[in-house]
N, C-alpha and C positions, 0 to 999 in steps of 0.2 A: 850405621855403625858408629862407634865412638872414635874420637880422635886420639892421638897418642897420650893425652892427659888422662884418659880413662875417666870420663865423668861429664864431658860436654857433649850433649846429644846433637847429632847432625843427621838424623834419619828422616827421610820423607820430607814433609813440609815444616818440620820442627827444627830449629837451629838454636844456637847458644843464647840468642836474645829473646827467646819465646817467653821467658819468665818476665822480662820487662814488658812484653806485650800483654801478658796476663794482668799485670799490675795496671797498665795503661787503660785496659778495658773498664777498670773501676775508678778511673780518674787519678791514679797514683803514678806520677810520671818519673819519680826517682825514689829509691829506697834510701832514706837518710838516717844517719845515726843520731841518737839522742845523747843524753848525759851518760858518760861511761861509768858504770857502777861495778862491773865485773872484770877482773883481770884474769884471763886464762893463760896459763903457762904450759906449753907443750915442751917437755924437757928432752924429747928425742924419741927415736923409734926402736930403741933396745927394749926387748920384752922376753920373758921366759916362755911365752906362748906364741902361736901363730894361728889365730882364730880365722875361720873361713869368712866371717862377716866384717873383719877389721878394715875400717876405712883408712887406717894409717899405714897399712901394709907392714906392721911391726913384726919383729921376730927376734930370736936369739942371736942371729948373725948380723943384725943391723948395727952399724957403728956410729950413726948420727946421735950425738948426745950434747947437751948444753954444757958450755964451759963455765968456770967460776966467774969469768969477766961478764958474761951475759947475765948470769944470775944476779950478780951484784948490781949491775946497771938497772935491771928490772926492779929490784927492791929500792934502789935510789929514786926511781921515778914513782914508785908506789908511795914512798914517804912524802912526795910532793903533791900527791893526788888524793886529797881528803874525801872526794866523792866516791872513790873506789872502796867499797866495803867488803868485797868478796874476792878471794884469791882461789882460783880453781886450777889445781895442778894435775896434769894429765901426761900421757905418753902415747906409745909404749907402756911399759910398766914404770910409772914415774919413780917408784921407790928404788929402782936400780941406778938412777942417776946419782953420782957422788954428791951433787949439790942439794939433793932432795931435803934432807933433814935440816940443812941450814936455811933453805927457803921457807920451810915450815916455821922454824923458830923465829926467823926474822919477821915474817909476815904477822905472826902472833904477837911479837914484841911491838909491832906497829898498831896493834889493836884490831887487826882484820880477821874476819872469819876465813877459815881455810877448808877447802874440800880436797880430799885425796881420791882420785878415780882409780880404784884398786880392782885388780882381777882376782883377788882372794888367794889364788894359788901361789902368788909371789911370796906370801908369808913363810913358805917352807923352803925358799931358796937360800943358798949359802950367803952369809953376810946379813941376813934379815933378822937375825936373832934380836929379840927385844923390840921389834918394830911395832907390834900391837900395843905394847905398853907405852912406847914413845908417842904414838898417835893419841892414845887415851890421855896421857899426861898433858898434851897440848890441846886437848879438846878439838881435834881435827874431825870434821864430819867426813864420813866414809860413804862414797857412792860406789857400790860394788856390782860388777857385772855378773848376773846369773840368768842366762838366756831362758831357763825353764826351771820349774820345780821338780821335774822328772829327769832321771839320769840319761835316757837315750837321746833326748834332744840336746842336752848340754854337751854330751860327748860327740854328737854329730857336728856341732859347731866348733868345739874347743879341744877335742882329742880325748883319748882314753885316759881315765884316771882323774880328769878335771873335775867331775862332779863330786867325787868322794873328798878330794882335797878342798873344794869350795865349801862343802858342808862342815868339814872339820875346822876350817878357818872361821866360819860363821859362829861355830860353838865357842871358839876361843874369844872372839869379839864379844859375844853375848856374856861370857864369864867376866869380862872387864866392865860390863855395863852398857855396851853398845846395843842399840835396838830395843832396850828395855822400856816399858811404859814410864813416861815421865823423866827419862834420862836425858841429860844434856849431851850425851854422846850419840849423835845422830848416825843412824845406819839405814841407808836407802839402797834398794836393789834396782838393777836395770834389766829390762826385758828387751831383747831384739828378736824380731821374727826369724824363724829358721830358714824361711824361703822368701821368694819375691812377692810378698803381700804386705798389706798394712797391719799395724798392731791392732788387736781388739781393744775395746773400750778400757781405758786405764783403771778406772775404779772397780769394774767387775773383775778384771784380771788380778788386781791387788788383793781383793777379797779371797780369791782362789789360792794365791800364793800364801797368804797368811794361814789359811786353813790347812793346806797340804804340808807346809814346812813345820807348822806347830805340831800337827798330828804325827807325821812321820819321823821328825827329827828333834822336836822340842825347840825349834829355832824361832826367835822373834826378830822383827825389824820394824822400822817406822813406815816408810812409804815405798811404793813401787813406781818406777819411772819407765814408761814405754817410749822407746826411741825407734823411729823408722830407719831401716837400713838405707844408707845413702848410696846412690848409684855411682860410686867412685872406687878407685883402687881395687883391692882384692875382691870385694863383692861384685863390682862391675865386671871384673875379669871372669868370675864364675858365671855371671849372667850371659856374657858373650860366648863363653865356652858351651853353655847349655842352649844357646839360641833363644834366650828369653830377655835380652836387654831391651829391645824395642817394646816388648809386652809390658815390662815393668815400668819403663818410662811413660808409656801410655796410661798405665794405672795411676801413676802419680799426677799426671797432667789432668786426667779426667776428674780426679778428686781434689783439685785445687780449691782451697777454701780461703777467701779473702779475709775472713774474720781472724785468721791466724797472723796476718801481716803485722798488726800492731804489736804483738807480743814476741816477734822473732828475736832470738837471742842476740843476733848480730847488731841490733840497734842499740843495745846498752853494754855490749861486751867488746873487748879487744883481745886478740889472741897473739901471744908472743911465741915465735918459733925458736927452735933450739939454737939458731944462729943469730937471733936478735931481730929478724925481720918481723914486721907487724902485719897482721891479717885481720879481716873482719870476723872470721870464725875459724874453727879448727878444720872444717871441711875445705874452705878456700885455701887454708895452709897446705893441705895435702895435695891440692891441685896446683899449688904454686901460683896462686892469684893474690898477690900482696895488696894490702890496703893502700889507698892513694889519697893524697891531697891534691887540690887543683894544680899546685906548682911542682909536683914531683911524680915520677913514674912509680916509685915504691918508697915505703917508709920503714926505717929501722928505729930501734930504741935509742940510737944516737942522734936521730934527726929531730927529736921533740924534747921539750923541757918538762912536761908532765902529761899524763894521759888525758887531761882536759883539752889538750891541743887537738884531739881527734873527734871532738864533738862536731856535729853537723856535717861530717864528711859524707860523701856519697858512697854507698856500699857497693862493692863489686859483686855482681850477680851472674848466674849462669843457669842452665837447665837443671843442674843438680839441686837448685833452691826449691824446686817443686817437692823435694823430699821433706822439707821442713814445713810446707804449707798444705800438704795433702791431708785430707780427712780431719782428724782431731789435732793435727799439727805435731811437730816434733822439735824438741830442743834438748840441751844438756840437762834441763830440769823436767823433762818428760813432756807429756801432751800439753798443748796450748789451750785447747777449748774442750 
C-alpha cells in the first residue's frame, strides 16, 4: 500500500528508493539538474473542475492560492535569470489566481515565452470575460487538457458537460488564430489515459485527434502531448480504492526506460509552489518533497539570488518517478522518446 503521502510505493520488495536503484543499475548514481531553462509556477489548487486523474487534487473548494508577494518575488528572480527562457504557469486552473494576468504580462515584458496550462472550461467562468483575447494579445502558448476526442471518455474523467464546453472553448481559440497552420498562437492538447495504463504512441494518437476533431467539429490544433497518469494524489486514491495500485506501479516499473532519463523535465526545470517553496517538479510539489541544496533541508524563493543557483542540485526522487520514465516517457511536454 502507499504511505500517507499517496505516491511513495512501499509494497512488497519495492520501496521509495527503487527508482534510484533502477538508475544505479545503469551506472547513474544520482539524478542531477542541469542548467535551469524552464520556470514552472503552480499558482495554487483552486480550480473550477475536480477531474478524476488530477495529480494536484485541485477543485472548487481549495483555498491554496499564490499571493502577490510570491508572484512578485518569482518575477524578480526571473529577471535575474537570463537562462530561463520559458515560464510555464499551472494550477489548479491558473487563470483563477488573481496574479495570473500580471504574471503573464510581466514574464512577457521580460521577453520570456509563456505557457498557460488551461482546462478550457475555465473560459466560461465568471470573471474570465476577455481571457481568450488577453492570451492572444500576449501570444501566450496554450496547453489544453482534452483527455479524448470523444465525449464519453472526457466526461468520465472530467464530469458531465465538460466535453461540450471544451469544444466550444477550442472554437473560440481557433477563431482568434490559435492552433491554425502557421500561426504564432500555439495550441497544444494533452491526453491522459482514462485508466491505469500507459499512453499509446504519441504520434499515432495525434493523427487520430487531428482527424476526429477536424471532421466532427472543424477544430484545429498544433500538437498532442501524451502524459502518463502519475500514481499520486487523486489518481492514486482511485487506484487504491479499486485495488489496482500495486498493479499500476508494477506496470510502470516493468516499463522503465533508461533512454528517458536524459530528457526528464526535472533536470532543466524548477517548480515554484503557491507559497514560494521550490521543487524539482510539479509532482514532487504535490507530494511535498521540496528541492534541496546540500546545505539546506528545503529551498524557497527567498533563499536564492537567481534560478541559476539551482544548477547541479541533486534531484529528489521516489517511486512515482517511474511514471516519467516508463515506456515512451512522460513530461509536461509530452512523450520523451
